[in-house]
Each structure stands twice: as structure tokens, then as C-alpha cells.
C-alpha positions as CSV (number, residue, x, y, z in Angstrom):
1,M,-24.5,74.7,13.9
2,I,-24.4,70.8,13.0
3,Q,-26.2,67.5,14.2
4,V,-24.2,65.2,15.4
5,Y,-25.0,61.3,16.2
6,V,-22.8,60.0,19.1
7,A,-23.1,56.6,20.1
8,L,-22.6,55.5,24.0
9,G,-21.3,52.1,25.1
10,A,-21.0,50.6,28.6
11,N,-20.0,47.8,30.4
12,L,-18.3,47.9,33.5
13,S,-19.6,50.6,36.7
14,E,-23.0,50.1,36.8
15,P,-22.9,51.0,32.5
16,V,-26.6,52.3,32.9
17,E,-25.5,54.9,35.2
18,Q,-21.9,55.3,32.8
19,L,-24.5,56.3,30.7
20,N,-26.6,58.9,32.0
21,N,-23.3,60.7,33.1
22,A,-22.4,60.5,29.3
23,C,-25.8,61.7,28.8
24,Q,-25.5,64.8,31.6
25,A,-21.9,65.6,30.2
26,L,-23.1,65.9,26.5
27,L,-25.5,67.6,27.1
28,S,-22.6,70.9,28.0
29,L,-21.6,70.1,24.7
30,A,-25.1,70.6,22.4
31,S,-27.2,74.0,21.9
32,N,-30.3,75.0,23.6
33,H,-32.5,72.4,23.7
34,S,-31.2,69.9,20.0
35,F,-29.9,66.9,23.1
36,R,-31.8,63.7,22.7
37,V,-30.6,60.0,23.5
38,S,-32.3,57.1,22.2
39,P,-33.7,54.1,25.1
40,Y,-30.9,52.1,26.1
41,Y,-30.1,48.0,25.0
42,R,-28.3,44.9,26.3
43,S,-25.9,44.0,23.5
44,A,-23.5,41.1,23.5
45,P,-19.6,42.1,23.2
46,M,-17.6,42.4,20.3
47,G,-14.7,39.9,19.5
48,D,-13.0,37.6,22.2
49,V,-12.2,38.5,25.3
50,E,-14.6,37.5,27.5
51,Q,-16.4,40.3,29.7
52,P,-20.0,41.3,30.5
53,D,-22.8,42.9,28.1
54,Y,-22.6,46.0,27.0
55,V,-25.8,48.8,27.4
56,N,-25.4,51.0,24.2
57,A,-27.9,54.2,22.5
58,V,-26.9,56.9,20.4
59,A,-27.2,60.2,21.5
60,S,-28.0,63.5,19.4
61,F,-26.8,67.6,19.1
62,S,-26.8,70.3,17.3
63,T,-23.2,72.0,18.1
64,S,-20.6,74.5,16.9
65,L,-17.8,72.7,18.0
66,S,-15.5,71.5,15.0
67,P,-15.2,67.7,14.7
68,I,-11.6,67.3,16.4
69,A,-12.9,69.9,18.7
70,L,-15.7,67.0,19.6
71,L,-13.6,64.1,19.3
72,D,-11.6,66.0,22.2
73,A,-14.8,66.8,24.3
74,L,-16.0,63.3,24.0
75,Q,-12.9,62.1,25.1
76,E,-12.6,64.2,27.4
77,I,-15.6,62.5,29.1
78,E,-14.5,59.1,28.9
79,N,-11.5,59.7,30.9
80,N,-13.6,61.9,33.4
81,Q,-15.1,58.3,33.5
82,G,-12.6,56.5,34.5
83,R,-11.6,55.1,30.5
84,L,-8.6,53.0,30.1
85,R,-7.3,52.2,26.3
86,T,-5.6,49.2,27.3
87,L,-7.3,46.5,24.9
88,R,-9.0,46.6,21.6
89,W,-12.8,45.5,21.7
90,G,-12.1,44.9,25.5
91,P,-14.6,45.8,28.6
92,R,-14.4,49.4,29.1
93,T,-16.7,52.0,32.1
94,L,-17.7,54.3,28.4
95,D,-17.2,54.7,24.8
96,L,-18.2,57.7,22.9
97,D,-18.0,57.4,18.8
98,L,-18.6,60.2,17.1
99,L,-20.7,58.5,14.1
100,L,-22.5,61.6,12.2
101,Y,-20.8,65.1,11.6
102,G,-24.0,66.4,9.8
103,N,-23.9,65.0,6.1
104,E,-19.7,65.4,6.2
105,V,-17.7,62.7,5.4
106,I,-14.6,63.1,6.9
107,N,-10.8,61.0,7.2
108,L,-8.4,62.5,9.7
109,P,-5.7,60.3,10.5
110,R,-7.8,61.0,14.2
111,L,-11.3,61.0,13.1
112,T,-13.2,59.1,10.5
113,V,-16.5,60.0,10.1
114,P,-19.1,58.4,9.4
115,H,-18.0,56.1,12.2
116,Y,-16.2,53.2,10.1
117,G,-18.4,49.9,11.7
118,M,-22.3,52.0,12.1
119,Q,-23.2,50.3,9.2
120,Q,-22.4,46.4,10.6
121,R,-23.5,47.4,14.3
122,S,-27.0,46.8,15.8
123,F,-26.1,48.2,18.8
124,V,-25.3,51.6,16.8
125,L,-28.6,51.1,13.8
126,V,-31.3,50.4,16.0
127,P,-31.1,53.5,18.5
128,L,-29.5,55.5,15.6
129,F,-32.7,54.4,13.9
130,D,-35.1,55.4,17.5
131,L,-34.0,59.5,17.0
132,A,-34.0,59.4,13.5
133,P,-36.0,56.5,10.9
134,E,-36.0,59.1,8.3
135,L,-31.4,59.5,8.0
136,I,-30.3,59.3,5.1
137,L,-26.5,58.6,6.1
138,P,-23.5,60.5,3.8
139,D,-23.3,58.0,1.2
140,A,-26.9,58.4,0.5
141,T,-27.8,55.1,2.2
142,P,-31.6,55.9,3.7
143,L,-31.4,54.1,7.3
144,R,-34.8,52.6,7.2
145,S,-33.0,49.9,4.4
146,L,-30.3,48.6,7.2
147,V,-32.4,48.2,9.9
148,T,-34.2,44.5,9.6
149,D,-36.2,42.9,11.7
150,A,-33.5,40.6,12.4
151,L,-30.9,43.3,13.5
152,V,-33.0,44.8,16.3
153,A,-34.1,40.6,17.3
154,Q,-30.8,41.0,18.2
155,L,-30.9,43.4,21.2
156,Q,-32.7,43.9,24.0
157,R,-34.3,47.6,26.1
158,A,-32.0,47.9,29.3
């Protein structure tokens, strides 16, 4: 079993319900009693595309799936909830990003772990901190050193 962290985000079709449904689907990937999810937060969208605010969270669980099998399972959950990949940083029913896969560093054509943008995104760092305040990232950076009051102030609980 390996501990993983997955970012959840949605801003279309009842975003809170989308995250709730995603959590139910993620439970099927988790070993018994290992699934936890952070509080939900509202955040402004990234990029220049006009769209509603997002609802974001981070889930944590143990799994026996390989990194690519987990990625495939996450994309299947997204597709089952109506995800269309048409516009980078555009609106979406559901976005699931594999943030961390144990302490591994993965660089494959389909998958980069740790997630390439996680250290710059308040909507990832704050809910991740809620779940694992003592977490040390694979590059030896303490998560605590990345979470500032200013970062927390960018988000509102959903």
C-alpha cells in the first residue's frame, strides 16, 4: 500500500455535489478506512477564461494501484462525471490531479509527480495542509514552510 494525495476541483454542474460524488468514487480505490478528505474551499479560477469560482479539496488514501493505474482510474472518474477536455484552465465538472504518490518522483509522458504546479497553488496547499500539516515533500521541503497566512487568506471555506 502507498499513501497518495489527490486534488479535487469543480466549477460546473453543482461543484459541491461533483466533489461529493468524486469522493464516493475515490473510496473504491482506497484501502479500508484510509480515505480522508479536507474541507472544501472556494477559489478564483486560474488563467484568463471567464468562468465561475471553483470548489477545491484534497483527498488522501492508501492504495495498491500503480501510478499509471491510479491515473487511469482518476480519469475514468472524471469522464464518468462529464469531464470534457476542451480548454486549458477552462471550466470543468471535475478535475482530479494526482499530487503525491508516496515519496516518489515520477516523470513519465502522461504523469508528473509531485504535481508540477502544486507548490504555487493555494487551493492545493491549504487543503493538503489540513490533512497532513507535518508532510515533507519528496524534495525535502516541509509543507508547513509553504503555507502562509496570505495563502490561506486567498480561500474561503465552501
